[in-house]
Structures are given as structure tokens and as C-alpha cells.
C-alpha positions as CSV (number, residue, x, y, z in Angstrom):
1,M,0.1,0.1,0.0
2,Q,1.7,3.2,-0.6
3,P,1.3,6.1,1.4
4,K,-1.0,9.2,0.5
5,V,1.4,12.2,-0.3
6,K,0.4,15.5,1.5
7,F,0.3,18.3,-0.1
8,D,-0.9,22.2,0.7
9,Y,-3.7,23.3,-1.4
10,K,-6.0,26.7,-0.5
11,I,-8.8,27.2,-1.0
12,R,-10.0,31.2,-2.4
13,L,-12.6,33.2,-4.3
14,A,-11.5,33.7,-7.6
15,D,-10.3,36.5,-9.6
16,P,-10.8,37.7,-12.7
17,K,-7.3,37.1,-13.8
18,D,-8.6,33.2,-13.3
19,S,-11.0,33.6,-15.9
20,R,-9.0,31.8,-19.3
21,V,-8.1,29.4,-16.5
22,L,-11.7,28.7,-15.4
23,I,-13.0,28.6,-18.9
24,D,-11.1,25.5,-19.7
25,L,-11.8,23.8,-15.9
26,W,-15.6,24.3,-17.2
27,Q,-15.2,23.0,-20.7
28,K,-13.4,20.0,-19.2
29,L,-16.7,19.4,-17.1
30,D,-18.9,19.8,-20.1
31,Y,-17.2,17.7,-22.1
32,S,-16.4,15.1,-19.2
33,L,-20.2,14.6,-18.8
34,P,-22.9,12.1,-20.2
35,P,-24.7,13.9,-23.4
36,T,-28.0,15.7,-22.8
37,P,-30.1,17.7,-24.7
38,F,-29.1,20.8,-23.2
39,I,-25.2,20.8,-23.3
40,A,-25.4,19.1,-26.5
41,N,-24.7,22.7,-28.2
42,H,-20.5,23.5,-27.6
43,K,-20.6,26.5,-28.8
44,Y,-23.8,28.0,-26.6
45,R,-21.7,26.4,-23.9
46,K,-18.5,28.4,-24.4
47,E,-20.4,31.6,-24.8
48,F,-22.5,30.0,-21.3
49,H,-18.4,30.1,-19.7
50,Q,-17.5,33.5,-21.0
51,A,-20.9,35.0,-19.6
52,L,-20.1,33.2,-16.1
53,A,-16.6,34.6,-16.2
54,Q,-17.4,38.1,-16.7
55,Q,-19.6,37.7,-13.5
56,I,-16.4,36.8,-11.5
57,G,-16.1,39.7,-8.6
58,S,-18.9,41.7,-10.1
59,N,-22.1,40.1,-9.4
60,I,-23.1,39.9,-6.0
61,N,-25.3,36.7,-6.3
62,S,-22.6,34.9,-7.9
63,V,-19.5,33.2,-6.4
64,T,-17.1,31.3,-7.9
65,L,-14.2,29.6,-5.0
66,I,-11.3,28.0,-6.8
67,S,-8.8,25.4,-5.2
68,C,-5.0,26.1,-6.0
69,L,-2.0,24.3,-5.5
70,G,1.0,27.1,-5.2
71,D,-0.5,29.3,-8.2
72,M,-2.1,26.2,-10.3
73,I,-5.5,26.0,-10.2
74,I,-6.8,22.3,-9.5
75,G,-10.2,22.5,-8.9
76,C,-13.4,25.1,-8.8
77,A,-17.1,25.0,-7.9
78,C,-19.7,27.8,-8.8
79,G,-22.6,29.1,-6.6
80,Y,-25.2,31.8,-7.2
81,L,-27.9,32.8,-4.6
82,Y,-31.4,33.2,-6.4
83,E,-35.2,33.7,-5.1
84,K,-37.5,30.2,-5.0
85,P,-40.7,31.9,-4.3
86,E,-42.3,28.5,-4.0
87,A,-39.8,28.0,-1.2
88,L,-40.0,28.0,2.0
89,N,-36.0,28.2,2.1
90,S,-35.8,30.7,0.0
91,P,-32.8,32.8,-1.0
92,V,-31.4,29.2,-2.3
93,G,-27.6,28.9,-3.0
94,L,-27.8,27.3,-6.5
95,I,-24.1,25.0,-6.8
96,H,-22.8,24.3,-9.8
97,N,-19.8,23.7,-12.5
98,V,-18.1,21.6,-9.9
99,W,-14.8,20.4,-11.3
100,I,-11.4,19.1,-9.8
101,E,-8.6,17.8,-12.2
102,P,-8.7,14.1,-12.2
103,E,-5.0,13.6,-10.6
104,F,-6.4,15.8,-7.6
105,R,-9.4,13.2,-7.0
106,R,-10.0,11.4,-4.0
107,K,-8.2,13.6,-2.0
108,G,-10.7,15.4,-0.1
109,I,-10.6,18.9,-1.8
110,A,-14.0,18.6,-3.0
111,K,-15.6,18.5,-0.1
112,Q,-13.4,21.1,1.5
113,L,-14.0,23.2,-1.9
114,I,-18.4,22.8,-1.2
115,S,-18.4,23.3,2.3
116,A,-16.6,26.6,2.2
117,L,-19.2,27.5,-1.1
118,E,-22.0,26.6,1.1
119,Q,-20.5,28.8,3.9
120,E,-19.9,31.7,1.5
121,L,-23.6,31.7,0.1
122,A,-25.0,31.5,3.4
123,E,-23.0,34.6,4.2
124,R,-24.6,36.2,1.0
125,G,-28.4,34.9,2.3
126,A,-28.9,31.7,1.1
127,K,-31.4,29.9,3.4
128,S,-30.5,26.4,1.8
129,H,-28.5,25.2,-1.3
130,Q,-29.3,23.2,-4.2
131,V,-27.6,20.8,-7.0
132,S,-28.1,18.7,-9.8
133,W,-26.2,15.9,-10.9
134,R,-25.9,13.5,-13.7
135,D,-26.9,10.0,-13.3
136,V,-23.6,8.9,-12.6
137,P,-23.3,6.7,-9.4
138,T,-19.7,8.6,-8.2
139,A,-22.1,11.8,-8.1
140,Q,-24.7,10.9,-6.5
141,A,-22.4,8.7,-4.1
142,F,-20.3,12.7,-3.6
143,W,-23.3,14.7,-3.6
144,R,-25.2,12.3,-0.7
145,S,-21.9,12.4,1.2
146,M,-22.2,16.1,1.5
147,G,-25.5,15.6,2.8
148,Y,-27.9,15.9,-0.2
149,A,-30.9,14.0,-1.0
150,P,-32.7,13.5,-3.9
151,Y,-36.2,15.3,-4.0
152,E,-37.3,15.0,-8.0
153,T,-36.5,13.9,-11.0
154,V,-36.3,16.4,-13.8
155,A,-36.2,14.7,-17.7
156,A,-35.1,16.3,-21.3
157,K,-36.8,15.7,-24.4
158,N,-35.6,17.5,-27.3
159,R,-38.0,18.6,-30.4
160,A,-36.2,17.6,-32.8
């Protein structure tokens, strides 16, 4: 059995200068996911990523955290605070675009990143947090380990 390698990484708020690297990470995320009717158009997703990057540091409702090993960004997670009128626990912190570089996975980084994001969203007023994930066993296991439970099924159909 090989010993675990310890390394020092930190979690911080993203800065606009991190945008290019974040766009690359978000693109890796999109290409790693099983196809859906909503992510089929990668040109649209690229435009979405650019718009998301423009919000860094300029939109009080949008939060992007990154995990860094020295100057290298090894992971990210985004959150967005929004009002959900039908929910008693609104505003809701929506968590999305979570990515950890493959060689740094299963080391607790994602759990710390999500915990920090939940805290940041709570400080901005979130009374609850919401996330959606693909029907991938590792994703389900991760989010359940973070205390998230599915409460509805969302289905999609293209009108081709």
C-alpha cells in the first residue's frame, strides 16, 4: 500500500484574472459529462462560460471558488444565490460547475471546496443549497456524502 501524498492547497475566491483557466476547466467538465439535450451545443456552452467568467467579482449573487496548489488552479465550484418563490427556504444557493482535475480527486478537495462554497453562499443570505447531478454513481455518492438528497426527477426531451 502506497502512502498518501500530502500537499498544501488553498481555497480562495476566484479573481477575474483566473477567467481563462476557469473557462478551460468548465469546458473539460462539459466534455466529461454524458450528453443531454442541454449540453449538446458546445458553442452555446462556450458563450455561457464566457458570461459566467465575466461575473467573477462583479455580481454579488455569483460566487466562484477555486482550489490552488501554488499558482496552479486544480479545481473550482460555482454558486448562485437566487429567490425561489415556491420554497420556504429561499433564497437558495445553487451549486454548479464543480470540477477537480483528475489527478487531484479523492483527496478531500471537493468536499472542502463545496463546504467553503456553502458557507460563502450562506453569508450572502442562502437559507438552503441546491445542486443537480447526472445519473452517474460517483456523482450521486459524492453529493449524498455531502448531505444532499434527491427530491425530484428532471427529464428532458428535444423537439427535433
